[in-house]
N, C-alpha and C positions, 0 to 999 in steps of 0.2 A: 504494500500500500504506500501511497505517496504522503499520506497524512501521518501525524504523530499521535498515537493514542495516549491519553492522559487519564489517570485515575483521580476523579474529583468527587468530593462529597461522599455519599454512602458507598460502601463496597459494592462492586459490580456495576458501577455507573461508568460507561465508556464514553468519553468526550474527546473532542479534537481541539487542537490549537486553532484559535480563530484567525491566525495568520495564514493558515493553509489556503492556497488559492483555489484548489479544486473543491467541488461540492461532493457530498456523499449521498449515494442512493442505496437504501436498504431494500433488498428484494426478499420477500417472504414466500418461500415455496420453490420447489425444484422440479416441477413438471416442465413441459415444453415452453410454456409462457415465461416461467421464472428463469430458465436457462437462457432463452433467447434474450431476455431483458439484461441479464448479467453480462452476456457476451457483447451485446450492442453498446452497453454503457462503458465497458472496460476496453473494448477494442472497436471504436467507431470507425467509420469510413475516413479516408485520408482528408485531413484538413479540418475535421470536426472535433469539437472538444470531447474530452473524456471525463469520467468521474471516478471517485473512489467508490468501490462497490463492495458491499457486504451481503452475502447470500446466506440467509437463515433457512434451515430446513428441519422439519420436525423429527424425521428419522434419518435415513441415509440419503445421500445425494440422488440415488436412483430409485427411491421409494416414492412412487407417485401413481396417479391414475394414468398419466401419459404412458408409463411403461407397459400398461396392460392393453393399450389400444390395438385392436386387430385390423380394423377396416382399412385405414390408410389416410392419405393426404389429398384432399380434393383441389384440383388446380386445372385451369384451362391454359395450356402451354402456348408458346408462340406458334404462328403459322408454320406448317410443315412438321410440327411435333404433336399437335393436337389431333383428336379424332375428326374426320371429315364432317363438316357441318357444325361443329361445336363452336361456341362463342362465349365470351365473358357475359354477354347479355343473357344467354341461355342459363348459365350458372346462377346469375342473379335471379332469374325467373323461377328456377327450381327451388332456390333457397327460400324465396318469399312464399311460394306455393306450399312447401313443406311446413313453413311456419304459420300456416292458416291465415295469412294476410296480416298477422300481428307484428311482423318484423319492421324494422326501420330501414327503408330503402337506401338512404344515404350511407348507413353503416354497412349494409350488404354490398353496395356498389364499391365502397372503399376496400372491403375485404377481398372481393373477387378480383378487382383490378390489380391488386398487389400479390395475387397468388403465385404467378410465375416468378416474380422477383423473390418471393419467399422460398420457393423451391431452389433457386440459384443460391440463395444465402445458406440454406441448409447444406447443400452439396459442398459449398465452400468451407463449411466447418466439419466436413467428414461424413455426412450422411450419404449412404450408398443406396440409391433407389433401384428396384428391380428393372431389368431390361429384357427385351425379347430377343429372339434368335438373331434378329437383324441389328442388334446393338442399340436400338432406340428405347427410350423409356417406355416401359409397359404400362398401359392404361386399363384399369378395370372398371366394370359397371356395378353400381350399387343401387338399391331401391330408391326411387323418386328422383334419380338423375336421368336426364334425357339422353346423355351420351356417356361413353366410357371416358372418365377423367380422373380416376382415382389412382394415385401412385402408391406403391407399396414398397416396403423395405424388409426383405426377408419373408416374403409371402404374407402370412397372417401375423407376423411379429413386427408390424410397422412401428408401433409405439416404442417398442424396445429398441429397435434399430435407430430410430431418430433420437430418442432420449439418451442412449449410451454414447452416441457420437457427440451430442451437445455437452453431456457431462464430461467427456474427455477434454473437450475444448475449454470448459470452465476450469477443470483441474490444471490444464496447461497455463491458463491465465493466472491461476493461484500460485503456481510454481514460479511465475514471473513477477509475483508481488502485485498483480493488478486486480485481483479479486481475493477477498477473504471469505472462506467457506466455514460456516459454523453448523455442524451436524448435531442432531439430537437437541435442537433448540425449539421449544414450544413458545410461540408468541402469545402473550397473555393480554397486553393492552397497547393501544396506540397512545403516544404521549402528545398532548396538545399544548400549544403555547399561543394564547390570544386567538384561538379558533383555527390555528394552522397546525398541521402535523409537524412535530419537531423530533420525533424519534419513535422507538418501539421498545416495549418492555418484553423480556423473554426469560424463560427458565431453562437452564442447561446444567446437567450433572447436579441437580438439586439446588443450584444457586440462582439467585435472581440477578438479572442484568438489565441495565437501561442503556440503550445505544442511541446516540443522537444522530439525526439525519436531516438533510435538506429536503428529502422526499422519501416516501415509502411506497413501494409497489407491492400490492397483495396479489399473489399468484398461487393461492393455497388450494385451489381445486374445489371439488364439489362436496356433497354431504350424503353420499350413498348409505353410510352407516345409520342414517335415520330410519331405514327400512330393513325388515328381516331378510328379504331377498334382494341382493344387490350384486352387481358385477364389480363394484368398487373395492379397493383394498381397505385395510383397517385404518389407514391414516386419513381417510376421506370423512372428516367430521365437521366440515364447514367452518373451520376456525376463522378464516379471513372475513367471511360474511358476518359472523358474530362480532368480531373485533370492530368492523366498520359500523355495525349497528350501534354498538355501545358508544362509539365515538360520535354518533349523530349523523352518519352518512345516509343518503337516500338509497333505498332498495326498491326493487320492482320485480314483478312477474314471478313471485315465489310460488304461486299456485301451479306453475308449469314445470312439472318434474317428469322427465321422459323415462319410461320403462322400456327396456329393450325386450322385444318379444321372444327372442330365441336364446334363453339361458338354459343350459343343461342342468336338469334338476336331479340331484342324487341325495341320498341320506348319508351324512357323515358319521364318523365313529361315535360321536356324542348323541346320535339319534336325531339330530336336527337336519331339516332340509337345507341344502346349500345350493347355490347357483353359480355356474361358471359360464362366462360369455361364449357364445358361438356366433362368429362374425356374420354380419349381414351379407358379406361377400359370398358366403356359401349359397344363399338364396339367389344372389346375382349370377352365380354359375349354373343355377337350375334346380337347386334343392327345393322341395315343396313341404307344406305343412299339412298333416292329416290328423283326424280325430281318432278316438279309440276304435271306431269301426273301419278305419282306413280311408275315410272320405276326406277329400280336400274341401275345406269349408270357408277359407278366408274370403273368397270371392263373394260369398253370401253377404258379407259385411262391407266390402269395398271393391269397386270394379277392377282395381289393379291387383287384387289378390295378394300373393306373397310379396310382390314388389311395391306394395303401398307404403306410404310413410310409416315410420315405426309406431307412432301413436295409434294409427288405425289398426295395425296388425296386433299390437298388444291388446287393444280394446276388443278385437275380434276373438282372441283367445279367452279373455276374461268373460265376455258375454256368452260365448259358446259353453264354457264350463258352468257358468251360472244357470244356463238353460238345461243342465243335467247331462251334458255330453262328455264329461270326464276329461282325462288327461289328453293333452295335445302332443304331437310328435313331429320332429323334423326328419324328413326322408331325403337322404343324400345318396341312396343306394343306386340311383340311376346315373350318377355322374361318371362313374368309371366306364360304363357302357358308352356314354356320350363322348368322353374325352380320352379314353384309353386307360389301360391298367396302370395303377400307381398314381393316378391323377390326384387323388385326395391327399396323399402323403407329400407329393411334390408341391401342390398349390397351397396346402394348409398344413405345413409340418407341425406347427405348435398345436393346432386343434387335433391332428391325428394322434399325437402323443397324449394329449389331454383326455381324449375320449377312450383311448386304450387303457390309460391308467384308471379310468373310471369303470372299466369292465365292459366297454362296448367296442364292437367292430362296426364302425359306421359305414363300411363298404356294403355290409349285409344287414345291419340292424337299424331300426328306427331309434332316434334319440328322444327321450322324454324331455319336454321343454315347457317353460312358462315365463311370464314376464318378470323382470327384475329391475329394480331402480338402477338407472344408468347415468343420467346426465340432467343437471339442473339448468334450465334455460334462464331462470331468474338469478338475481344476485345484486351486487353493488352497481348502481347506475353510473355509467361513464359516458363521456362524450366521444367523439371520433378519435380523440388522442389519448384515450384511456384515463382521462382526468375525472375525478369524482367531485361531489359537491363540497368536499373539504379540501381547501388549498393544501398542496403538498402530498396529497394521497392519490395514488393511482391504483388501478386494478386491471388485471388481464387474465385471460383463460376462463375456466369455468366459474371462478369466483365473481367474475364481472358480468353485468348485464349490459352488453354493448348495444343490444337491439337487433343483432344479426339473426338470432335463432327464432325470434317471435315466440309462438306458442308450442313449437316443436322443432327440434334441431334436425337438419338434413344430414344424412350419413356422411362421415368423413370431413365435416366442416369444423370439427372441434380443434384439431391440431392446427389447422389453417388459421382459425380465428385467434388462437393463442399466440401463434408466431407473428401474425400481422399486427395485432393490436399491442402486443408487448413491444414490438419495434417502434410503433407509432408513439407509445407512451414515453419511451426513452428519448426519442427524437424531440418530443415536446419538452421533456425535462432538461435535456442538454441545451436546448435553445433558450431556456430561461423564460419561456412565454408565460404570460399571466393566465390564470384560470378564467375562462369566459363562460359563466353560467347565468341563467336567469336570476334576476334579483331575488325572486322568491326563495331560491335554494339557500341563500345566505342565512336565512333564519331557521333552516331545517335543523341546524345543530342544537337549537334549543327546543326542537319539537313543534315549532309553530311556522306556518306558511303565511306570508303576507301577500304582496301584490305580485301578479305575474301578467305582464303585458296589459296592465290596466284592469284585469279581471281579478277580483278578490276571490281567493279560494276559501272554501269552508274550513273552519277550525274544528278541532275535536268537540263533539257534542252537537254540531250543526245537523248532522245526519248520522247519529251514532247507532251502530249495531250493538247487539247484546255482547257484552264483554265476557271473556272466559272467567270462570269463578276460581280465584286463587285461594288455596287453603291457608288459614292462619297458622296452621302447624303442618306444613307439607311433609310427606313421606320422603325420606332420603333414598335416592337410587344409588346403589353402590355396586362396584365390581361388574363382572361380565353379566351376571344375572340381572342386575338393574338395567344395564344397557340393552339386554335382550327384551326386557319388558317394554321399554320405550319403543324399540324397533317393531315389536309385534303389534303394539297399539297403532303405530303409524301405518303399518302394512294393512291392518284390518280396516281402518276408516279413512285413510288418505292415500290409498293406493290407486290402482288403475281406475276403479269405479268408486264414485263418491256420492253422498247425498247429505241433506241438511241434518238428519237425525244422527248419522254417523259422525259428522264433523262436530256437532254439538257435544256428543258423547266424548269425542276425542279431546275437545277443548277442556271439558271438566276433568278428564283423566290427567292431562298434562298439567293443569292448574293445581293438582293435588300432589305434584312431585317437585323435588328439588335435588340438587347434586352438588357435592363439593369436589368432584373430579372435573378438571377444566374441560376436557373433551366432552364428557357427558353433559355438562352444564351448557356448553355451546350447542349441542344437539337438541337439548330441551328448549333453549331459546328459539332455535330455528324451527323446531317442530311447532311451537306455538305460533310463530309468524306465518309459516306455511298454512297451518290450519285456519288462521284468521283470514288470510288472503283467499283460500279456497272457499271459505264460507261466504265471503263478500262477492265473489264472481258467480252470480246466479245465471249461468249459461254454460254450455259446453263449447270449448274452443281448444283445438289442438290436443295437447296431452292432458288437459283438464277436462274431465268428463263427469258431468252431474247426472245421475239417474233421474233426479227430480226436475232437471232442466236440460233435457237431452238435445235441444236445438240451440244453435247460435242465435243470439239476440243482437240487435243493432248496437254497436259500440257506443258508449257515452262519449260525446265530444264537447263537453261543457267548458273546457278550458284549454290553454295552450300546452299543458304538460301531459296530455292524454297518452302520448307515445310511451311514457314510462310506467304505466300500469296503475293498479289501485293503491290507494294511500293508507298507510298504517302509521299511527303514532304510538310510541311506547317508551317504557322505562325498563331498565334491567336491574334496578336496585332490589334489595331483599323483599321489599313490599311491592314489587313491580306489578303493574296492570297493563294489559295491552288492549287498546281500543281501535276499532276499525272505522274508517270513514270511506264512503263511496266516492273516492277521488283518486287521482292518478299517480301519486307517488307514495313510496313507503319511507318514512323518516324515523331514524333512531333518535332517542333522546338520552342525553347523559343525565344522570341523577343529580 
């Protein structure tokens, strides 16, 4: 590092000499978004300024959701490399359509326009994408994409291939003294100074540290551990979104949680059902979904059948089971006949090993599958440069709500979004540009919205929904058993299918619990927020499906901030209450 760390005040407080000319960026999280951000800040393009970079990661550098991504990286390559007829405009249209029209067109256009550049950047840092026999980059087709435009690295191990290459690049920068990596660091609070982010508090090796910063970028991923069935790793506990909420940042679209339809379901040694992701690319190659009678049924629920968007396929599985048709199965047995002997092992080496380890020969046997929590479209609201409503705070990757995914993420757009918006956030930070947000957002840090474009937004109580009932003496959730109870409750009442009765029951249940474990406490906060947002949206849209409101309703367009979702005000002190307002932004409130 070029700065000089000094120990000032309380033990564990890491400060810098104020004579240091470079600014410090703290990146929290080490998935693709966090790694790209660290590289971009520490090793910018020629002539651009650099920054001191500290990368905090809760576990190891390669422990992230990104590592588990199977599908790939969506990108429309330059002419001569792309599929005939494909265009950036087509990628934009597919993304908006998959998002049920709820996405932000400007954000989608910004992402898709920089996809080819992002591919070049990844390859420059050691990512090796798969190529065909002709030496050209191989392009795959996935559900809801109009053309083959998915790049893979190592077949079905794209996330691992990309993440490992970027992690190696960050380690090299660390060896050169340009990045400081702190593993095993659990971020616990954002430090605010006069309403601006000035650092981050974290715990590592049992000790508390406070690290000062000129900006903090949250790239902490999703919160799949909210649900009993998830494709996410154990580290996916939504820490960054909870941190931002406690600091007063705007959140949005928390009701939109995508459940991947094809997760292999097996019973673990502990007797619990567990889920393991089976890539959408398998269906892209021709695998089909059958019910217990062997009948293909997904087309009964959506005209595109197995190649419908993920939310539609998951809903089809859930509704079919609810109707009494039992277990669903993924049938890949015809792929070897279609593509040649050994195709499954060549095209999907990781899945081939995984299914065999689970006791299945998927060349000849059907795989029992079901929906599993996979990706959160909602999160910390950002602008096109990854900036949040709090000066000095950025977010990228799954923790961010950029507006790209709308109500349902298009397959293989997640790694792309993380890479593009992490780079944009760092460029914004390095340029030293001021945060340009609507004036109304400035008051969000106190939980109150004022004027927005001349239209006054309702304050809490103007149109108040019933609040969750918080117990005066909450039951303490502890250990794995407590976490499992939380996940089971969320799965039952805030899963693929929802209704008012279930959400009200869930709100009461979550309101009766507390936890002194930081990760479980974060999940509990986020579960309450998701439940409140799902209760407020009385329509079915994308990944949010209400049995009691099965049709989409006309979106409310009452004010200029509609693009950022329904509004929630809250506190997270010991006596916290969460209130819901039928308006478009979610705002945290510091106690």
